[in-house]
TORTORKE-641326 format. One line per field, with one value per atom (N, C-alpha, C, CB): y, z, x; residue in one letter; residue number from 1. Coordinates in nm, 4 decimals. Glycine has a CB too. Example, Ala and Ser with C-alpha at 12.3 -4.5 7.8 and 13.67 -1.06 7.14 Angstrom:
<sites>
y <- c(-0.5690; -0.4500; -0.3300; -0.4473; -0.2250; -0.1060; 0.0030; -0.0598) $
z <- c(0.7800; 0.7800; 0.7800; 0.9046; 0.7080; 0.7140; 0.7870; 0.5725) $
x <- c(1.3190; 1.2300; 1.3200; 1.1308; 1.2850; 1.3670; 1.2900; 1.4084) $
nuza <- c(a; a; a; a; s; s; s; s) $
loro <- c(1; 1; 1; 1; 2; 2; 2; 2) $
</sites>
This chain:
<sites>
y <- c(-4.9698; -4.8386; -4.8252; -4.7247; -4.7517; -4.7290; -4.6200; -4.6930; -4.6140; -4.5155; -4.3734; -4.5394; -4.3541; -4.2227; -4.1777; -4.2252; -4.2693; -4.2362; -4.1967; -4.3546; -4.2671; -4.2336; -4.0959; -4.3399; -4.0647; -3.9333; -3.8224; -3.9287; -3.8492; -3.7500; -3.7250; -3.7958; -3.8303; -3.8157; -3.7431; -3.9537; -3.7760; -3.7101; -3.5613; -3.7769; -3.5287; -3.3886; -3.3136; -3.3780; -3.3774; -3.3141; -3.2883; -3.4020; -3.3856; -3.3684; -3.2555; -3.4981; -3.2459; -3.1406; -3.0020; -3.1629; -2.9908; -2.8589; -2.8206; -2.8554; -2.9165; -2.8821; -2.8610; -2.9903; -2.9120; -2.8927; -2.7462; -2.9795; -2.6744; -2.5347; -2.4406; -2.4942; -2.4854; -2.3989; -2.3879; -2.4530; -2.2664; -2.2456; -2.1240; -2.2277; -2.1318; -2.0197; -1.9277; -2.0687; -1.8035; -1.7080; -1.6558; -1.5909; -1.6304; -1.5730; -1.4216; -1.6104; -1.3581; -1.2138; -1.1352; -1.1677; -1.1751; -1.1016; -1.1243; -1.1425; -1.2275; -1.2530; -1.1721; -1.4019; -1.1273; -1.0564; -0.9203; -1.0398; -0.8590; -0.7306; -0.7442; -0.6724; -0.8505; -0.8740; -0.9036; -0.9904; -0.9805; -1.0159; -0.8970; -1.1274; -0.7940; -0.6763; -0.5715; -0.6156; -0.5948; -0.4964; -0.4816; -0.5352; -0.3684; -0.3370; -0.4371; -0.1971; -0.4855; -0.5780; -0.7150; -0.5944; -0.7440; -0.8722; -0.8659; -0.9177; -0.7483; -0.7339; -0.7899; -0.5864; -0.8346; -0.8926; -0.7873; -0.9672; -0.6713; -0.5658; -0.4572; -0.5077; -0.4027; -0.3089; -0.1785; -0.2792; -0.1223; 0.0069; -0.0016; 0.1177; -0.0143; -0.0290; 0.0902; -0.0501; 0.2114; 0.3296; 0.3275; 0.4580; 0.2826; 0.2726; 0.1649; 0.2423; 0.0572; -0.0483; 0.0038; -0.1690; 0.0819; 0.1401; 0.2344; 0.2146; 0.3131; 0.4044; 0.3259; 0.4967; 0.2195; 0.1369; 0.0744; 0.0273; 0.0268; -0.0325; 0.0719; -0.0946; 0.1939; 0.3010; 0.3318; 0.4284; 0.3393; 0.3684; 0.2564; 0.3882; 0.1313; 0.0188; 0.0202; -0.1138; 0.0471; 0.0493; 0.1665; 0.0577; 0.2770; 0.3924; 0.3622; 0.5169; 0.3036; 0.2737; 0.1653; 0.2320; 0.0591; -0.0554; -0.0352; -0.1780; 0.0527; 0.0758; -0.0369; 0.0933; -0.1048; -0.2149; -0.2103; -0.3537; -0.2790; -0.2789; -0.3611; -0.3324; -0.4693; -0.5486; -0.6310; -0.4608; -0.6413; -0.7218; -0.6533; -0.8452; -0.5249; -0.4528; -0.3857; -0.3499; -0.3965; -0.3391; -0.1989; -0.3382; -0.1412; -0.0081; -0.0212; 0.0758; 0.0835; 0.0813; 0.2021; 0.0795; 0.2019; 0.3141; 0.2652; 0.4141; 0.3569; 0.3223; 0.3833; 0.3669; 0.3740; 0.4270; 0.5779; 0.3729; 0.6427; 0.7883; 0.8548; 0.8339; 0.7779; 0.8317; 0.8695; 0.9504; 0.8466; 0.8799; 0.7585; 0.9274; 0.7706; 0.6582; 0.6673; 0.6554) $
z <- c(-0.5429; -0.6063; -0.6821; -0.5007; -0.7883; -0.8662; -0.8048; -1.0087; -0.8528; -0.8019; -0.8335; -0.8626; -0.9539; -0.9934; -0.9042; -1.1390; -0.8712; -0.7849; -0.6457; -0.7759; -0.5951; -0.4631; -0.4649; -0.4184; -0.5732; -0.5833; -0.5938; -0.7040; -0.6653; -0.6761; -0.5405; -0.7777; -0.4674; -0.3346; -0.2402; -0.2763; -0.2463; -0.1617; -0.1959; -0.1776; -0.3246; -0.3654; -0.3204; -0.5146; -0.3314; -0.2869; -0.1363; -0.3228; -0.0598; 0.0849; 0.1225; 0.1503; 0.0525; 0.0838; 0.0536; 0.0062; -0.0504; -0.0820; 0.0100; -0.2253; 0.0575; 0.1438; 0.2885; 0.1370; 0.3282; 0.4657; 0.4904; 0.4949; 0.3899; 0.4053; 0.4118; 0.2939; 0.3800; 0.3833; 0.5265; 0.2891; 0.5726; 0.7074; 0.7071; 0.8088; 0.7787; 0.7903; 0.9028; 0.8126; 0.8937; 1.0005; 1.0563; 0.9491; 1.1808; 1.2463; 1.2276; 1.3968; 1.2511; 1.2297; 1.3147; 1.2605; 1.4373; 1.5261; 1.4897; 1.6708; 1.4115; 1.3689; 1.2447; 1.3413; 1.1697; 1.0450; 1.0698; 0.9651; 1.1799; 1.2136; 1.2341; 1.3379; 1.3001; 1.3218; 1.1895; 1.4207; 1.1021; 0.9754; 0.8804; 0.9101; 0.9017; 0.8162; 0.8633; 0.8093; 0.9750; 1.0250; 0.9304; 1.1639; 0.9398; 0.8499; 0.8618; 0.8779; 0.9809; 0.9976; 0.9356; 1.1446; 0.9031; 0.8425; 0.6896; 0.8925; 0.6312; 0.4865; 0.4278; 0.4468; 0.3032; 0.2387; 0.2043; 0.1133; 0.1587; 0.1325; 0.2379; -0.0124; 0.2849; 0.3962; 0.3610; 0.4419; 0.2460; 0.2078; 0.0653; 0.2203; 0.0471; -0.0886; -0.1788; -0.0818; -0.1220; -0.2038; -0.2545; -0.1236; -0.1712; -0.2146; -0.3216; -0.0949; -0.3101; -0.4109; -0.5454; -0.3663; -0.5452; -0.6691; -0.7316; -0.6432; -0.6490; -0.6996; -0.7602; -0.5871; -0.6935; -0.7469; -0.8803; -0.6467; -0.8917; -1.0170; -1.1283; -0.9990; -1.0954; -1.1954; -1.2415; -1.1382; -1.1478; -1.1831; -1.2685; -1.0562; -1.2337; -1.3129; -1.4535; -1.2449; -1.4677; -1.6018; -1.6825; -1.5932; -1.6171; -1.6867; -1.7315; -1.5964; -1.6436; -1.6761; -1.7818; -1.5517; -1.7657; -1.8542; -1.9868; -1.7871; -1.9925; -2.1158; -2.1463; -2.2306; -2.0426; -2.0615; -1.9491; -2.0650; -1.9722; -1.8716; -1.7504; -1.9308; -1.7686; -1.6564; -1.5890; -1.5574; -1.6506; -1.5929; -1.4837; -1.5402; -1.4673; -1.3612; -1.4101; -1.3001; -1.5381; -1.5905; -1.6462; -1.4860; -1.6384; -1.6950; -1.8382; -1.6089; -1.9128; -2.0505; -2.0738; -2.1503; -2.1828; -2.2168; -2.2523; -2.1019; -2.2921; -2.3336; -2.2412; -2.4757; -2.2801; -2.2010; -2.2002; -2.2506; -2.2868; -2.2944; -2.1800; -2.4274; -2.1052; -1.9934; -2.0297; -1.9380; -2.1559; -2.1952; -2.1745; -2.3428; -2.0818; -2.0509; -2.1353; -1.9022) $
x <- c(0.2505; 0.2554; 0.3875; 0.2398; 0.3766; 0.4970; 0.5829; 0.4612; 0.7027; 0.7976; 0.7486; 0.9382; 0.6943; 0.6439; 0.5287; 0.5990; 0.4386; 0.3256; 0.3737; 0.2285; 0.4727; 0.5277; 0.5931; 0.6298; 0.6648; 0.7273; 0.6226; 0.8210; 0.5149; 0.4078; 0.3425; 0.3025; 0.3168; 0.2556; 0.3504; 0.2178; 0.4785; 0.5773; 0.5857; 0.7155; 0.5868; 0.5896; 0.4665; 0.6033; 0.3508; 0.2268; 0.2310; 0.1053; 0.2803; 0.2892; 0.3844; 0.3343; 0.4962; 0.5928; 0.5383; 0.7210; 0.4572; 0.4021; 0.2874; 0.3550; 0.2106; 0.0977; 0.1398; -0.0077; 0.2545; 0.3004; 0.3318; 0.4241; 0.3809; 0.4177; 0.2993; 0.5057; 0.1804; 0.0627; 0.0109; -0.0480; -0.0019; -0.0523; -0.1435; 0.0638; -0.2491; -0.3408; -0.2988; -0.4829; -0.3406; -0.3125; -0.4441; -0.2238; -0.4435; -0.5597; -0.5576; -0.5628; -0.6693; -0.6813; -0.5819; -0.8230; -0.5580; -0.4681; -0.3216; -0.4925; -0.2906; -0.1527; -0.1153; -0.1332; -0.2103; -0.1829; -0.1198; -0.3105; -0.1523; -0.0913; 0.0577; -0.1553; 0.1007; 0.2434; 0.3137; 0.2647; 0.2500; 0.3117; 0.3210; 0.2343; 0.2412; 0.2436; 0.3437; 0.1063; 0.4102; 0.5054; 0.6232; 0.5542; 0.6891; 0.7994; 0.9145; 0.8500; 0.9428; 1.0550; 1.0284; 1.0863; 0.9026; 0.8679; 0.8674; 0.7321; 0.8912; 0.8907; 1.0197; 0.8728; 1.0125; 1.1303; 1.2339; 1.0900; 1.1923; 1.2895; 1.2709; 1.2734; 1.3819; 1.3785; 1.3072; 1.5190; 1.3419; 1.2883; 1.2349; 1.3959; 1.1037; 1.0496; 1.0789; 0.9011; 1.0833; 1.1119; 1.2555; 1.0864; 1.3489; 1.4881; 1.5035; 1.5799; 1.4273; 1.4318; 1.3822; 1.3480; 1.2745; 1.2242; 1.3268; 1.0933; 1.3953; 1.4977; 1.6135; 1.5486; 1.6575; 1.7658; 1.7264; 1.8038; 1.6034; 1.5572; 1.5546; 1.4175; 1.5155; 1.5142; 1.6566; 1.4474; 1.7493; 1.8887; 1.9472; 1.9738; 1.9196; 1.9704; 1.9132; 1.9375; 1.7848; 1.7257; 1.7804; 1.5721; 1.8130; 1.8700; 2.0120; 1.8679; 2.0921; 2.2316; 2.2454; 2.3053; 2.1703; 2.1836; 2.1129; 2.1304; 2.0170; 1.9437; 1.8470; 2.0394; 1.8032; 1.7076; 1.6059; 1.7800; 1.4944; 1.3884; 1.4277; 1.2587; 1.4996; 1.5461; 1.4392; 1.6075; 1.3231; 1.2177; 1.1389; 1.2747; 1.1590; 1.0884; 0.9619; 1.1789; 0.9322; 0.8108; 0.8259; 0.7095; 0.9451; 0.9638; 1.0146; 1.0624; 0.9970; 1.0440; 1.1326; 0.9256; 1.2020; 1.2877; 1.4263; 1.2944; 1.5079; 1.6429; 1.7450; 1.6682; 1.8715; 1.9809; 1.9877; 2.1085; 1.9076; 1.9112; 1.8341; 1.8548; 1.7575; 1.6812; 1.5393; 1.7506; 1.5002; 1.3634; 1.2735; 1.3581; 1.1850; 1.0963; 0.9726; 1.0592) $
nuza <- c(m; m; m; m; g; g; g; g; r; r; r; r; f; f; f; f; a; a; a; a; c; c; c; c; l; l; l; l; c; c; c; c; i; i; i; i; l; l; l; l; g; g; g; g; w; w; w; w; l; l; l; l; l; l; l; l; t; t; t; t; t; t; t; t; v; v; v; v; g; g; g; g; c; c; c; c; a; a; a; a; g; g; g; g; t; t; t; t; q; q; q; q; a; a; a; a; w; w; w; w; e; e; e; e; r; r; r; r; g; g; g; g; y; y; y; y; l; l; l; l; a; a; a; a; e; e; e; e; r; r; r; r; k; k; k; k; m; m; m; m; q; q; q; q; l; l; l; l; n; n; n; n; d; d; d; d; d; d; d; d; p; p; p; p; e; e; e; e; a; a; a; a; t; t; t; t; l; l; l; l; l; l; l; l; e; e; e; e; q; q; q; q; h; h; h; h; v; v; v; v; y; y; y; y; s; s; s; s; y; y; y; y; r; r; r; r; e; e; e; e; g; g; g; g; s; s; s; s; a; a; a; a; g; g; g; g; g; g; g; g; y; y; y; y; g; g; g; g; s; s; s; s; s; s; s; s; g; g; g; g; g; g; g; g; g; g; g; g; c; c; c; c; g; g; g; g; c; c; c; c; n; n; n; n) $
loro <- c(1; 1; 1; 1; 2; 2; 2; 2; 3; 3; 3; 3; 4; 4; 4; 4; 5; 5; 5; 5; 6; 6; 6; 6; 7; 7; 7; 7; 8; 8; 8; 8; 9; 9; 9; 9; 10; 10; 10; 10; 11; 11; 11; 11; 12; 12; 12; 12; 13; 13; 13; 13; 14; 14; 14; 14; 15; 15; 15; 15; 16; 16; 16; 16; 17; 17; 17; 17; 18; 18; 18; 18; 19; 19; 19; 19; 20; 20; 20; 20; 21; 21; 21; 21; 22; 22; 22; 22; 23; 23; 23; 23; 24; 24; 24; 24; 25; 25; 25; 25; 26; 26; 26; 26; 27; 27; 27; 27; 28; 28; 28; 28; 29; 29; 29; 29; 30; 30; 30; 30; 31; 31; 31; 31; 32; 32; 32; 32; 33; 33; 33; 33; 34; 34; 34; 34; 35; 35; 35; 35; 36; 36; 36; 36; 37; 37; 37; 37; 38; 38; 38; 38; 39; 39; 39; 39; 40; 40; 40; 40; 41; 41; 41; 41; 42; 42; 42; 42; 43; 43; 43; 43; 44; 44; 44; 44; 45; 45; 45; 45; 46; 46; 46; 46; 47; 47; 47; 47; 48; 48; 48; 48; 49; 49; 49; 49; 50; 50; 50; 50; 51; 51; 51; 51; 52; 52; 52; 52; 53; 53; 53; 53; 54; 54; 54; 54; 55; 55; 55; 55; 56; 56; 56; 56; 57; 57; 57; 57; 58; 58; 58; 58; 59; 59; 59; 59; 60; 60; 60; 60; 61; 61; 61; 61; 62; 62; 62; 62; 63; 63; 63; 63; 64; 64; 64; 64; 65; 65; 65; 65; 66; 66; 66; 66; 67; 67; 67; 67; 68; 68; 68; 68; 69; 69; 69; 69; 70; 70; 70; 70; 71; 71; 71; 71) $
</sites>
């Protein structure tokens, strides 16, 4: 086998190792608030709004408008 083929197989193995299924009773635990990536989604939305208002740019968050505060 060539070096490229070995690297492709190794990359494929590394990506498939991380895939794991969850059972129905495990999904409740994974949906708990402490398992979320951001602690407070409402506070994150407020921070994104303030940043887009201050910077006068969308910032990649999907909002539009300028620095004047008119969305």
